[in-house]
C-alpha positions in Angstrom: -88.5 25.9 -74.2 -87.4 23.5 -76.1 -83.8 23.6 -74.4 -85.9 23.8 -71.4 -87.6 20.4 -71.6 -84.3 18.8 -73.4 -82.6 19.8 -69.4 -86.2 18.6 -67.7 -85.8 14.5 -70.0 -82.5 14.6 -69.1 -83.3 15.0 -65.3 -86.0 12.9 -64.9 -83.4 10.1 -66.8 -81.1 10.7 -64.0 -83.8 10.6 -61.3 -84.7 6.7 -63.4 -81.2 5.5 -63.4 -80.6 6.3 -59.7 -83.7 4.5 -58.8 -82.8 1.8 -60.8 -79.5 1.7 -59.2 -80.5 2.3 -55.5 -83.1 -1.2 -56.1 -80.5 -3.3 -57.2 -78.1 -2.0 -54.2 -81.3 -3.1 -52.0 -81.3 -6.8 -53.7 -77.7 -7.0 -53.7 -77.6 -6.3 -49.5 -80.6 -8.8 -49.3 -78.7 -11.3 -51.0 -75.4 -10.8 -48.9 -77.6 -11.1 -46.0 -79.3 -14.2 -46.7 -75.9 -15.8 -47.7 -74.8 -14.7 -44.5 -77.6 -16.5 -42.4 -77.2 -19.4 -44.7 -76.0 -22.7 -42.4 -72.8 -23.8 -43.6 -72.4 -27.9 -42.8 -69.0 -28.6 -40.7 -67.6 -31.5 -38.5 -69.5 -29.9 -35.7 -72.9 -29.5 -37.4 -72.6 -33.0 -38.9 -74.8 -36.0 -37.4 -74.4 -39.7 -39.0 -78.2 -41.2 -38.9 -78.0 -44.5 -38.8 -80.2 -47.8 -37.3 -79.0 -48.8 -34.0 -79.5 -52.6 -35.2 -81.5 -54.1 -37.8 -85.3 -54.3 -37.6 -86.2 -58.1 -37.9 -88.6 -58.6 -40.6 -91.7 -60.6 -40.5 -91.4 -64.2 -41.4 -92.6 -65.8 -44.5 -94.0 -69.2 -45.5 -91.4 -68.8 -48.0 -88.4 -66.9 -47.5 -88.2 -64.6 -51.0 -85.2 -62.8 -51.4 -84.9 -59.2 -52.0 -83.1 -56.8 -53.9 -83.1 -52.7 -54.2 -82.8 -51.4 -57.3 -83.0 -47.8 -56.7 -83.6 -45.5 -53.8 -85.3 -42.1 -55.4 -85.3 -38.4 -53.8 -88.9 -37.2 -54.2 -89.1 -34.6 -51.6 -88.7 -31.9 -53.9 -86.1 -30.6 -50.7 -83.4 -28.3 -52.3 -81.3 -29.0 -49.3 -82.2 -32.7 -47.9 -79.0 -32.7 -45.6 -79.7 -29.5 -44.0 -82.4 -30.7 -41.1 -82.5 -28.0 -39.0 -81.5 -24.6 -39.7 -81.7 -22.8 -36.6 -78.8 -22.4 -34.2 -76.4 -22.8 -37.0 -77.7 -25.4 -38.9 -77.7 -29.4 -38.3 -76.6 -31.5 -41.2 -76.7 -35.1 -42.5 -73.5 -36.8 -43.3 -75.2 -38.5 -46.1 -78.1 -38.0 -48.7 -81.3 -39.2 -46.8 -81.6 -42.0 -49.8 -78.4 -43.4 -48.8 -79.5 -43.7 -45.3 -82.6 -45.1 -46.4 -80.7 -47.8 -48.5 -78.5 -48.9 -45.6 -81.1 -49.2 -43.1 -83.6 -51.5 -45.4 -81.0 -53.1 -46.9 -78.9 -53.9 -43.3 -82.7 -55.2 -41.9 -83.5 -57.4 -44.6 -79.3 -59.1 -44.9 -79.8 -59.9 -41.5 -82.7 -62.0 -41.6 -81.1 -63.4 -45.1 -83.5 -61.9 -46.9 -81.2 -59.9 -49.1 -80.2 -61.1 -52.6 -77.0 -59.9 -54.3 -78.5 -58.9 -57.6 -81.5 -58.6 -59.4 -81.0 -61.8 -61.1 -81.0 -63.8 -58.3 -84.2 -61.9 -56.3 -87.5 -63.0 -56.1 -88.5 -59.4 -55.9 -87.0 -56.3 -56.8 -87.8 -53.1 -54.6 -87.9 -49.3 -55.9 -88.1 -47.2 -53.1 -89.3 -43.4 -53.1 -88.3 -40.8 -50.5 -90.9 -38.2 -49.8 -89.9 -37.1 -46.3 -86.8 -37.5 -44.3 -85.7 -35.0 -41.2 -87.6 -33.2 -38.9 -91.5 -32.1 -39.7 -93.3 -29.3 -37.9 -94.0 -29.9 -34.3 -95.8 -28.6 -31.0 -94.2 -26.0 -28.6 -90.8 -27.1 -28.6 -90.7 -30.4 -29.4 -88.8 -31.8 -32.2 -90.7 -34.1 -34.8 -88.8 -36.7 -36.4 -90.4 -38.1 -39.6 -89.3 -40.7 -42.4 -91.8 -41.3 -45.1 -91.3 -43.3 -48.4 -93.1 -45.7 -50.7 -91.7 -49.1 -52.5 -92.7 -50.3 -55.6 -92.4 -54.3 -55.2 -92.1 -56.0 -58.5 -91.7 -59.7 -59.9 -89.5 -59.4 -62.9 -90.4 -62.8 -64.2 -94.1 -61.9 -64.5 -94.0 -58.1 -64.5 -96.4 -57.8 -61.9 -95.8 -55.1 -59.4 -97.4 -53.6 -56.1 -96.8 -50.0 -54.5 -96.9 -50.0 -50.8 -96.3 -47.0 -48.1 -93.8 -46.8 -45.1 -93.7 -44.1 -42.7 -91.9 -43.5 -38.9 -92.2 -40.8 -36.7 -90.5 -39.8 -33.3 -90.3 -37.4 -30.9 -88.5 -36.1 -28.2 -88.1 -33.0 -26.1 -85.8 -29.7 -27.3 -82.8 -28.9 -25.8 -81.3 -25.4 -25.1 -77.3 -26.4 -25.9 -76.5 -26.8 -29.3 -74.4 -30.3 -28.4 -78.2 -31.4 -26.9 -80.2 -30.2 -30.1 -77.8 -32.2 -32.3 -78.4 -35.3 -30.1 -81.9 -34.6 -30.1 -82.5 -34.4 -33.8 -80.6 -37.3 -33.9 -82.1 -39.4 -31.9 -85.5 -38.1 -33.4 -84.3 -39.1 -37.2 -83.1 -42.2 -36.3 -86.2 -43.1 -34.0 -88.5 -42.3 -37.1 -86.0 -44.2 -39.6 -86.2 -47.3 -37.5 -89.9 -46.9 -37.1 -90.7 -46.4 -40.7 -88.5 -49.7 -41.6 -90.0 -51.5 -38.7 -93.5 -50.3 -40.7 -91.8 -51.8 -43.9 -90.6 -54.9 -43.1 -93.2 -55.9 -40.5 -96.2 -54.4 -42.2 -99.1 -56.3 -43.7 -99.1 -54.6 -47.0 -95.6 -56.6 -47.7 -96.8 -59.5 -46.5 -99.7 -59.4 -48.6 -97.5 -57.9 -51.7 -95.1 -61.2 -51.5 -98.2 -63.3 -51.2 -99.6 -62.0 -54.2 -97.1 -61.5 -56.5 -95.4 -64.7 -55.2 -98.5 -66.9 -56.1 -97.8 -70.1 -57.9 -94.5 -68.9 -58.4 -92.4 -72.5 -57.9 -89.4 -71.9 -60.3 -86.5 -69.8 -59.5 -86.3 -66.1 -60.2 -84.9 -64.9 -63.4 -84.2 -61.6 -64.3 -86.1 -59.3 -66.9 -85.0 -60.0 -70.7 -81.6 -58.5 -71.3 -81.4 -57.9 -67.7 -83.4 -54.7 -68.2 -84.7 -52.8 -65.2 -88.3 -52.4 -65.9 -88.5 -50.0 -63.3 -89.4 -46.2 -63.6 -86.2 -44.2 -63.9 -85.4 -41.3 -61.2 -86.0 -38.5 -63.9 -89.9 -39.7 -64.2 -89.7 -41.5 -67.4 -90.6 -45.4 -67.3 -90.3 -48.3 -69.0 -92.6 -49.7 -71.6 -92.8 -52.9 -69.7 -93.1 -51.3 -66.3 -97.1 -51.5 -64.8 -98.4 -50.0 -62.0 -100.4 -51.6 -59.3 -103.6 -50.2 -60.9 -102.5 -51.8 -64.3 -102.2 -55.2 -63.1 -105.0 -55.8 -61.2 
């Protein structure tokens, strides 16, 4: 009886080993299938997104100079450059943060509102990108969406205000791969232009400039020690940084 019990225990142990091995094999096969289905970036499926032309900013009573300190990705997207997974994928050729910086700087520079550095700027901008690419639309439509917030800061007074900007664009879907890429690019570029227009021509920026530069007759200066009192990309902030709610 004792020998039979030992034999039965060994058989049970062997069955357990086989079950675990089978489970690991299934997991490995599933992982390989996922990797096989994952689109890869190639020159053929990569698009170049940019503004067709600078967006003319609004007119200010006294034109301020802006400087963009940082553009930070807050989308939580592990693959921000992959904007469409179907049909072999569609990829951006640059990070959304870089594209956003280029678009805003291009528009400010065209109107002579872009400062060379923070020390010569009246106001410093820190941009947080929350969405850049496609969003779920209705039917077969591609829904381009760009959304970001901007912390506008006066380094001389240490006061700041946060404003929002968003843009959308919808175009019909296409069957052919090249047409799909063309429509995706057009949608994202349209949404980007809309978001930049919402920023540079919006009432939020006008009110922020009026509030932060009120009574500011002297030339702009940098923060003590040329330090940037903005929040860093890791979420840590300077002790001198004040949010919009703190400055009220």
